[in-house]
VONULO-178314 format. One record per residue (C-alpha): x, y, z; residue in one letter; residue number from 1. Coordinates in steps of 0.1 Angstrom, whole numbers. Each point is the difference from the previous one (the first is absolute). Layout:
+-------+-------+-------+----+-----+
|     u |     v |     w | aa |   i |
+-------+-------+-------+----+-----+
|     X |     Y |     Z |  a | NUM |
...
+-------+-------+-------+----+-----+
This chain:
+-------+-------+-------+----+-----+
|     u |     v |     w | aa |   i |
+-------+-------+-------+----+-----+
|  1046 |  1049 |   840 |  m |   1 |
|     5 |    35 |   -13 |  s |   2 |
|   -34 |    16 |    -9 |  s |   3 |
|     0 |    18 |   -33 |  y |   4 |
|   -37 |    -3 |    -6 |  t |   5 |
|   -23 |    27 |    12 |  s |   6 |
|   -37 |    -5 |     5 |  p |   7 |
|    -6 |    24 |   -30 |  n |   8 |
|    19 |   -26 |   -22 |  d |   9 |
|   -24 |   -27 |     9 |  l |  10 |
|   -31 |    22 |     1 |  r |  11 |
|     8 |    11 |   -36 |  n |  12 |
|     6 |   -35 |   -10 |  c |  13 |
|   -35 |   -10 |    14 |  f |  14 |
|   -17 |    30 |   -15 |  q |  15 |
|    14 |    -8 |   -35 |  n |  16 |
|   -12 |   -36 |     5 |  w |  17 |
|   -35 |    13 |     9 |  m |  18 |
|     0 |    22 |   -30 |  t |  19 |
|    10 |   -30 |   -22 |  q |  20 |
|   -29 |   -21 |    16 |  q |  21 |
|   -25 |    26 |   -11 |  h |  22 |
|    14 |     1 |   -35 |  k |  23 |
|    -1 |   -38 |    -2 |  d |  24 |
|   -35 |    -2 |    12 |  l |  25 |
|   -13 |    24 |   -26 |  d |  26 |
|    18 |   -19 |   -26 |  e |  27 |
|   -16 |   -33 |    12 |  l |  28 |
|   -35 |    17 |     3 |  l |  29 |
|     3 |    14 |   -35 |  t |  30 |
|    10 |   -34 |   -15 |  t |  31 |
|   -27 |   -20 |    17 |  t |  32 |
|   -27 |    25 |    -8 |  s |  33 |
|    10 |    -1 |   -37 |  n |  34 |
|   -24 |   -27 |   -15 |  e |  35 |
|    23 |    -5 |   -29 |  a |  36 |
|    28 |    -9 |    21 |  g |  37 |
|   -18 |   -23 |    26 |  t |  38 |
|    12 |   -32 |   -16 |  k |  39 |
|    34 |    12 |   -11 |  d |  40 |
|    21 |   -24 |    23 |  e |  41 |
|    34 |    12 |   -13 |  d |  42 |
|   -11 |    36 |    11 |  m |  43 |
|   -10 |   -13 |    34 |  f |  44 |
|    33 |   -19 |     5 |  r |  45 |
|    20 |    30 |   -11 |  s |  46 |
|   -18 |    22 |    26 |  l |  47 |
|     5 |   -27 |    28 |  i |  48 |
|    38 |     0 |    -8 |  q |  49 |
|     1 |    37 |    -1 |  t |  50 |
|   -16 |     3 |    34 |  n |  51 |
|    24 |   -28 |    15 |  i |  52 |
|    30 |    19 |   -15 |  k |  53 |
|   -12 |    32 |    18 |  h |  54 |
|    -3 |   -18 |    32 |  f |  55 |
|    35 |   -15 |    -5 |  e |  56 |
|    15 |    34 |    -7 |  e |  57 |
|   -17 |    14 |    32 |  y |  58 |
|    13 |   -27 |    21 |  q |  59 |
|    36 |     3 |   -14 |  e |  60 |
|     0 |    38 |     6 |  k |  61 |
|   -13 |    -4 |    35 |  r |  62 |
|    23 |   -29 |     8 |  s |  63 |
|    30 |    23 |    -8 |  l |  64 |
|   -12 |    27 |    24 |  l |  65 |
|   -11 |   -25 |    27 |  v |  66 |
|    35 |   -14 |     4 |  r |  67 |
|    12 |    31 |    15 |  d |  68 |
|   -28 |     3 |    27 |  d |  69 |
|   -28 |   -27 |    -2 |  p |  70 |
|   -17 |    15 |    31 |  l |  71 |
|   -12 |    28 |   -22 |  l |  72 |
|   -22 |   -24 |   -19 |  s |  73 |
|   -13 |   -19 |    31 |  f |  74 |
|   -12 |    33 |    14 |  s |  75 |
|   -10 |    18 |   -33 |  s |  76 |
|   -12 |    35 |     8 |  m |  77 |
|   -14 |     2 |   -36 |  w |  78 |
|   -27 |   -26 |     8 |  c |  79 |
|   -28 |     6 |    25 |  s |  80 |
|    -4 |   -20 |    33 |  s |  81 |
|   -29 |   -17 |   -16 |  f |  82 |
|    20 |   -10 |   -30 |  e |  83 |
|    30 |   -11 |    20 |  n |  84 |
|   -22 |   -22 |    22 |  s |  85 |
|    -6 |   -23 |   -31 |  f |  86 |
|    37 |    -3 |   -10 |  l |  87 |
|    22 |   -30 |     5 |  w |  88 |
|    37 |     8 |     0 |  i |  89 |
|    -3 |    32 |   -17 |  a |  90 |
|   -24 |   -11 |   -27 |  g |  91 |
|   -32 |   -19 |    -8 |  t |  92 |
|    -2 |   -36 |    12 |  r |  93 |
|     6 |   -24 |   -30 |  p |  94 |
|   -28 |   -24 |    12 |  s |  95 |
|   -24 |    29 |    -2 |  s |  96 |
|     1 |    -1 |   -38 |  t |  97 |
|   -14 |   -35 |     1 |  i |  98 |
|   -27 |    10 |    25 |  q |  99 |
|   -10 |    28 |   -25 |  l | 100 |
|    -3 |   -26 |   -27 |  v | 101 |
|   -24 |   -21 |    21 |  y | 102 |
|   -20 |    31 |     8 |  t | 103 |
|    -2 |    11 |   -36 |  l | 104 |
|    -9 |   -35 |   -12 |  c | 105 |
|   -30 |    -1 |    24 |  g | 106 |
|   -13 |    34 |    -8 |  s | 107 |
|     4 |    -4 |   -37 |  e | 108 |
|   -18 |   -33 |     1 |  l | 109 |
|   -28 |    15 |    21 |  e | 110 |
|    -3 |    31 |   -23 |  a | 111 |
|    -3 |   -21 |   -32 |  h | 112 |
|   -16 |   -31 |    14 |  l | 113 |
|   -30 |     1 |   -23 |  s | 114 |
|    21 |     5 |   -31 |  d | 115 |
|    24 |   -29 |    12 |  f | 116 |
|   -30 |   -24 |     4 |  l | 117 |
|   -12 |     8 |   -34 |  q | 118 |
|    34 |    -9 |   -14 |  g | 119 |
|    12 |    35 |    -6 |  v | 120 |
|    38 |     4 |     5 |  r | 121 |
|    18 |    32 |     6 |  k | 122 |
|    35 |   -14 |     9 |  g | 123 |
|     2 |    19 |    33 |  n | 124 |
|    12 |   -11 |    34 |  l | 125 |
|   -34 |   -16 |     7 |  g | 126 |
|     8 |   -25 |   -25 |  e | 127 |
|    31 |   -15 |    14 |  l | 128 |
|     2 |   -37 |    -8 |  s | 129 |
|     4 |   -28 |    25 |  a | 130 |
|    36 |    -3 |   -12 |  r | 131 |
|     7 |    36 |     5 |  q | 132 |
|   -16 |     0 |    35 |  l | 133 |
|    22 |   -29 |    10 |  n | 134 |
|    30 |    19 |   -13 |  w | 135 |
|    -9 |    31 |    18 |  v | 136 |
|    -5 |   -20 |    33 |  n | 137 |
|    34 |   -17 |    -4 |  d | 138 |
|    16 |    34 |    -7 |  l | 139 |
|   -18 |    15 |    30 |  h | 140 |
|    13 |   -28 |    24 |  c | 141 |
|    36 |     5 |   -15 |  k | 142 |
|    -1 |    37 |     5 |  i | 143 |
|   -12 |    -4 |    37 |  v | 144 |
|    29 |   -23 |     6 |  r | 145 |
|    25 |    25 |   -14 |  e | 146 |
|   -17 |    29 |    20 |  e | 147 |
|     4 |   -20 |    32 |  d | 148 |
|    37 |    -7 |    -6 |  k | 149 |
|     6 |    38 |    -5 |  i | 150 |
|   -21 |    10 |    29 |  s | 151 |
|    20 |   -24 |    22 |  r | 152 |
|    32 |    15 |   -12 |  r | 153 |
|   -13 |    34 |    11 |  l | 154 |
|   -10 |   -14 |    33 |  e | 155 |
|    33 |   -16 |     6 |  n | 156 |
|    18 |    33 |    -8 |  l | 157 |
|   -22 |    18 |    25 |  q | 158 |
|     7 |   -26 |    27 |  e | 159 |
|    38 |     2 |    -7 |  e | 160 |
|    -1 |    37 |     4 |  v | 161 |
|   -19 |    -3 |    33 |  g | 162 |
|    25 |   -27 |    13 |  e | 163 |
|    29 |    23 |    -7 |  e | 164 |
|    16 |    12 |    32 |  p | 165 |
|     1 |    37 |     5 |  l | 166 |
|    35 |    12 |     5 |  e | 167 |
|    -4 |    38 |     1 |  l | 168 |
|    15 |    13 |    32 |  e | 169 |
|   -16 |    34 |    -5 |  q | 170 |
|   -29 |    11 |   -21 |  i | 171 |
|    14 |    15 |   -33 |  g | 172 |
|    35 |   -15 |     4 |  e | 173 |
|    16 |   -12 |   -32 |  s | 174 |
|     1 |   -38 |    -1 |  n | 175 |
|    16 |   -18 |   -29 |  g | 176 |
|   -17 |   -33 |     8 |  h | 177 |
|   -34 |    15 |     0 |  v | 178 |
|     6 |    17 |   -33 |  y | 179 |
|    11 |   -31 |   -15 |  q | 180 |
|   -31 |   -18 |    12 |  g | 181 |
|   -22 |    26 |   -14 |  l | 182 |
|    17 |    -2 |   -34 |  n | 183 |
|    -5 |   -38 |     0 |  e | 184 |
|   -35 |     5 |     9 |  y | 185 |
|    -6 |    24 |   -28 |  m | 186 |
|    16 |   -22 |   -25 |  l | 187 |
|   -21 |   -29 |    11 |  a | 188 |
|   -32 |    20 |     0 |  l | 189 |
|     7 |    12 |   -36 |  a | 190 |
|     6 |   -36 |   -10 |  s | 191 |
|   -33 |   -11 |    14 |  i | 192 |
|   -18 |    29 |   -17 |  m | 193 |
|    15 |    -9 |   -34 |  e | 194 |
|   -10 |   -37 |     4 |  d | 195 |
|   -35 |    13 |     8 |  a | 196 |
|     0 |    22 |   -31 |  d | 197 |
|    12 |   -29 |   -20 |  e | 198 |
|   -28 |   -22 |    13 |  l | 199 |
|   -26 |    27 |   -10 |  r | 200 |
|    12 |     1 |   -35 |  l | 201 |
|     4 |   -38 |    -4 |  k | 202 |
|   -36 |    -5 |    13 |  s | 203 |
|   -12 |    25 |   -25 |  l | 204 |
|    18 |   -17 |   -29 |  k | 205 |
|   -12 |   -34 |     9 |  e | 206 |
|   -36 |    11 |     4 |  l | 207 |
|     1 |    16 |   -34 |  m | 208 |
|    13 |   -33 |   -15 |  s | 209 |
|   -32 |   -16 |    14 |  i | 210 |
|   -25 |    24 |   -11 |  l | 211 |
|   -11 |     6 |   -36 |  s | 212 |
|    12 |    34 |   -16 |  p | 213 |
|   -36 |    15 |     5 |  l | 214 |
|    -2 |   -13 |    36 |  q | 215 |
|    35 |    13 |     7 |  g | 216 |
|   -10 |    35 |   -12 |  v | 217 |
|   -32 |    -1 |    19 |  n | 218 |
|    20 |    -9 |    32 |  f | 219 |
|    25 |    28 |    -5 |  m | 220 |
|   -28 |    25 |    -4 |  v | 221 |
|   -17 |   -12 |    33 |  a | 222 |
|    34 |    -2 |    18 |  s | 223 |
|    11 |    36 |   -11 |  k | 224 |
|   -34 |    14 |     9 |  k | 225 |
|     2 |   -16 |    34 |  l | 226 |
|    36 |    12 |     7 |  y | 227 |
|    -7 |    35 |   -12 |  l | 228 |
|   -33 |     2 |    20 |  s | 229 |
|    17 |   -11 |    32 |  m | 230 |
|    26 |    28 |    -4 |  h | 231 |
|   -27 |    26 |    -5 |  e | 232 |
|   -23 |   -14 |    29 |  w | 233 |
|    29 |     5 |    23 |  g | 234 |
|     0 |    37 |    -6 |  k | 235 |
|   -33 |     6 |    17 |  y | 236 |
+-------+-------+-------+----+-----+
């Protein structure tokens, strides 16, 4: 596979995405802090769709770049070692979105327990209904199964490379068979990464269909804060 993508191309794509993340977070925080708009579900739905669209656009742009050289994203120099240690196939693990929901649900309920016991309802993630929790749990199980399938594909690809006999007679000698094998490996790796990105997007969309508009916005605020914070923590 001929490489037409430079590290700077992907770095700029990532930096533009981080800039967009900051803008989206500011808009989410402004909307949720506006008391007049806290019950405007249409506004919340619009915000959620806008954020999902931005995520789709980022993944589409990155996908075009990754097809030339997926290895650049698997060893991204624009992320710190700390941040890279949490990544799964060049991105966040889809099931971590569900884990964040569980965490937020518990913390919100604990923070507003007295209000909840008095019958006060705020509509946040601490008030997920039993039906919602069942749906979230089912989604979690489905995501984990899909993650395992993609992880096994990557493992199998790595094993195939390890089993491929070395036919270079001399170090640095041109060998068409080896180049063909590398080309096939790159294509397979790019395909795995695209499927991982598709699962990330699909998981987010399905989660948003379970949560109420207000809960969805609250989740996006928390997830963006966590994502941006981890990027900053890695700089120290």
